[in-house]
C-alpha positions as MATLAB code, in Angstrom:
seq = 'MTPPLLLLDAGNTRLKWARVEDGRWHERGASGYDDLGELIKTAERTGPGGQCWIASVAGAARQHLIEQSLSEMALTLHWLESQAEQRGVTNLYSSPKQLGTDRWMALLAARGRSQDACLVVSAGTAMTVDALAADGQFLGGIIVPGIALTGQALQQGTALVAQTDGQMRTFPRNTADAVHSGALLAMAGAIGLMHGRLSSLAAVRPRCLLTGGDADLLMPLLEFDAECVPDLVLEGVLLAATAGR';
ca = [
      -9.443   27.321   -5.516;
     -10.408   23.813   -4.896;
     -11.152   22.773   -1.333;
      -8.620   21.404    0.778;
      -8.247   17.577    0.712;
      -7.264   15.145    3.685;
      -6.097   11.891    2.280;
      -6.148    8.645    4.264;
      -4.579    5.218    3.714;
      -6.144    2.954    6.551;
      -4.091   -0.237    6.639;
      -4.542   -3.353    8.864;
      -2.154   -2.019   11.343;
      -1.426    1.490   10.455;
      -2.927    4.576    9.226;
      -1.301    7.397    6.953;
      -2.474   10.745    5.864;
      -1.559   13.766    3.748;
      -3.245   17.146    3.630;
      -3.184   18.826    0.111;
      -4.069   22.084   -0.867;
      -4.258   23.599   -4.388;
      -2.351   20.579   -5.671;
       0.442   20.989   -3.034;
       1.241   18.503   -0.074;
       1.567   20.296    3.009;
       2.063   17.697    5.242;
       2.291   13.952    6.085;
       1.846   11.538    8.988;
       1.301    7.977   10.165;
       0.205    6.254   13.495;
      -1.231    3.088   14.905;
      -5.068    3.119   15.496;
      -4.442    3.703   19.396;
      -3.435    7.408   19.117;
      -4.932    9.444   16.437;
      -4.399   12.582   17.900;
      -2.006   13.857   15.098;
      -4.521   12.854   12.528;
      -7.164   15.006   14.347;
      -4.869   18.001   14.181;
      -4.361   17.544   10.622;
      -8.026   17.242   10.149;
      -8.474   20.565   12.090;
      -5.730   22.307    9.885;
      -7.865   21.008    6.728;
     -10.506   23.058    7.938;
     -14.365   23.124    7.458;
     -15.610   22.613    3.875;
     -12.597   20.249    3.435;
     -13.071   16.882    1.732;
     -11.641   13.654    3.209;
     -10.939   10.664    0.816;
     -10.146    7.255    2.414;
      -8.603    4.139    0.933;
      -9.366    1.473    3.670;
      -8.643   -2.150    4.252;
      -9.060   -1.920    7.901;
     -12.227   -3.550    9.610;
     -15.558   -2.123   10.422;
     -14.477   -1.181   14.059;
     -11.203    0.867   12.806;
     -13.462    2.340   10.043;
     -16.014    3.479   12.658;
     -12.937    4.806   14.780;
     -11.945    6.935   11.816;
     -15.385    8.244   11.502;
     -15.735    9.128   15.056;
     -12.110   10.850   15.200;
     -13.388   13.265   12.451;
     -16.966   13.496   13.246;
     -16.432   17.070   14.596;
     -14.446   18.299   11.961;
     -16.953   19.391    9.293;
     -15.273   17.397    6.808;
     -16.960   15.486    3.987;
     -15.897   11.855    4.096;
     -15.420    9.751    0.912;
     -14.884    6.217    1.230;
     -13.185    4.785   -2.009;
     -13.869    1.510   -3.868;
     -11.955   -0.186   -6.623;
     -13.462    0.432   -9.689;
     -13.809   -1.428  -13.285;
     -11.961    1.510  -14.933;
     -10.470    4.561  -13.661;
      -7.727    7.187  -14.655;
      -6.412    4.962  -17.545;
      -6.503    1.688  -15.382;
      -8.795   -1.469  -16.557;
      -9.222   -3.570  -13.691;
      -9.375   -7.449  -14.832;
     -10.037   -8.840  -11.576;
     -13.119  -11.311  -11.923;
     -15.045   -8.881   -9.399;
     -13.474   -5.463   -9.478;
     -14.732   -4.252   -6.249;
     -13.285   -7.307   -4.263;
      -9.781   -5.837   -5.118;
      -8.396   -4.232   -2.089;
      -8.799   -0.340   -2.183;
      -5.222    0.093   -1.256;
      -4.143   -1.954   -4.309;
      -6.242   -0.176   -6.619;
      -5.044    3.226   -5.461;
      -1.256    1.978   -5.893;
      -2.053    0.875   -9.344;
      -3.839    4.185  -10.165;
      -0.424    5.934   -8.711;
       1.790    3.850  -10.909;
      -0.258    4.599  -13.930;
       0.185    8.315  -13.109;
       3.600    7.929  -12.758;
       4.248    6.108  -16.128;
       2.902    4.646  -19.085;
       5.056    1.539  -19.020;
       4.453   -1.971  -17.705;
       4.982   -1.933  -14.021;
       5.165   -4.296  -11.109;
       3.429   -2.581   -8.003;
       4.589   -4.148   -4.593;
       3.084   -3.281   -1.288;
       4.922   -4.842    1.728;
       2.987   -4.175    4.777;
       1.248   -6.789    7.105;
       0.700   -8.987    3.908;
       2.506   -8.168    0.673;
       0.922   -7.856   -2.660;
       2.600   -7.842   -6.144;
       0.501   -6.656   -9.042;
       1.157   -6.584  -12.580;
       0.156   -3.607  -14.718;
       0.611   -3.667  -18.466;
       1.696   -0.835  -20.597;
      -1.853   -0.477  -22.019;
      -3.205    0.221  -18.448;
      -4.672   -3.416  -17.720;
      -4.237   -4.664  -14.192;
      -3.391   -8.308  -14.988;
      -3.822   -9.658  -11.568;
      -1.365  -10.090   -8.634;
      -0.542  -12.276   -5.615;
      -0.937  -11.881   -1.870;
       1.439  -13.474    0.478;
       2.251  -13.089    4.282;
       4.503  -10.091    5.357;
       7.543  -10.662    7.694;
       5.286  -10.432   11.025;
       2.600  -12.760    9.760;
       5.198  -15.235    8.443;
       6.906  -15.274   12.141;
       3.453  -15.707   13.741;
       2.601  -18.432   11.492;
       5.823  -20.285   12.464;
       5.444  -19.646   16.227;
       1.821  -21.048   16.009;
       2.486  -23.998   13.899;
       5.971  -25.178   15.480;
       6.989  -26.203   18.882;
      10.379  -24.369   19.181;
      10.242  -21.170   17.213;
       9.897  -18.162   19.731;
       8.577  -14.862   18.521;
      11.716  -12.788   18.729;
      13.385  -10.125   16.395;
      15.792  -11.224   13.905;
      18.066   -9.900   11.309;
      18.762  -10.562    7.556;
      21.834  -12.746    7.419;
      23.207  -14.449    4.523;
      23.649  -17.761    6.262;
      21.441  -17.251    9.564;
      22.937  -18.955   12.719;
      19.854  -18.397   15.345;
      16.362  -19.300   14.727;
      15.218  -15.661   15.047;
      17.387  -14.661   12.051;
      16.631  -17.616   10.189;
      12.848  -16.792   10.488;
      13.453  -13.081    9.436;
      15.718  -14.044    6.747;
      13.576  -16.811    5.226;
      10.565  -14.528    5.417;
      12.486  -11.723    3.407;
      13.944  -14.109    0.922;
      10.440  -15.580    0.328;
       8.985  -12.220   -0.248;
      11.883  -11.224   -2.690;
      11.325  -14.352   -4.365;
       7.893  -13.999   -5.149;
       8.582  -10.375   -6.459;
      11.240  -11.775   -8.629;
       9.007  -14.509  -10.121;
       6.277  -12.024  -10.760;
       8.698   -9.800  -12.269;
       9.959  -12.329  -14.691;
       6.402  -13.379  -15.598;
       5.618   -9.708  -16.542;
       8.856   -9.085  -18.163;
       7.912  -12.019  -20.626;
       4.625  -11.022  -21.307;
       5.617   -7.295  -22.026;
       8.694   -8.124  -23.772;
      10.408   -5.521  -22.077;
      11.722   -5.325  -18.277;
       8.899   -3.441  -16.495;
       9.240   -0.830  -13.693;
       9.152   -1.903  -10.183;
       7.576    0.145   -7.453;
       7.680   -0.600   -3.940;
       5.651    0.819   -1.064;
       4.741   -0.380    2.325;
       6.668   -0.608    5.860;
       9.026   -3.440    4.680;
       9.693   -1.848    1.409;
      13.289   -0.662    2.385;
      14.156   -4.379    3.664;
      13.272   -5.657    0.318;
      15.104   -3.248   -1.893;
      18.508   -4.754   -1.417;
      17.372   -8.279   -2.195;
      16.043   -7.776   -5.567;
      18.178   -8.381   -8.601;
      16.649   -5.602  -10.603;
      16.335   -2.017  -10.462;
      13.313   -0.866   -8.118;
      11.907    2.476   -6.804;
      10.785    2.702   -3.331;
       7.716    5.092   -2.968;
       6.381    5.397    0.496;
       3.107    7.431   -0.375;
       2.150    5.484   -3.380;
      -1.148    4.770   -2.237;
      -1.803    8.130   -1.203;
      -0.920    9.403   -4.547;
      -3.510    7.254   -5.935;
      -6.049    8.537   -3.364;
      -5.414   11.895   -4.569;
      -5.638   10.617   -8.307;
      -9.176    9.233   -7.295;
     -10.254   12.302   -5.422;
      -9.535   14.677   -8.485;
     -11.010   12.354  -11.010;
     -12.978   14.420  -13.587;
     -11.644   17.966  -12.164;
];
């Protein structure tokens, strides 16, 4: 039997986790960094001798918080990094380790799901749109502000845009809806352009996988088929954790 695994996806604003034993996903969870009580309970159920594999784009302070929270659990912690090549994916980034670990994990998961060309979209605090060729080459990708960052930028850079919650409207008739709708349409437009570029290069319509907190908001705005995979990064963490087994 393989030791139990605790998988962590440490993002900019939220932390997601899953416990895996003998290849089976037993529980999943998510929280902000202000309350890691549920994570600690999951770590306790993972048990002594367990392995914790972490994909993190959080800052040093939050990474230290994770280490402190898990320090008494007798878990072995593994902080993952992007690689030049792993699990059938070749990283064409000019400096492979500079690629965000969450993006690399999502690419590994996409490759694990399909051998087709694939556009991998992660819509969180920022949105990344990454192109994966059918031969497993990560061709590159873009980073754009997410919904909240777009609203913050407009609030800071203009005099009359207040930070209020809006809704998606075809023709927005108040400022909050205009900001929210504009951010979503800009994000959907970026996805559409990258999808078109990968389609032209691959000479076929690529798959499109979406993950992240705002994925559900973007899905209805896309003009091609896409699949929402909430735990895509954690799937990649599992593949990296079990590489070579």
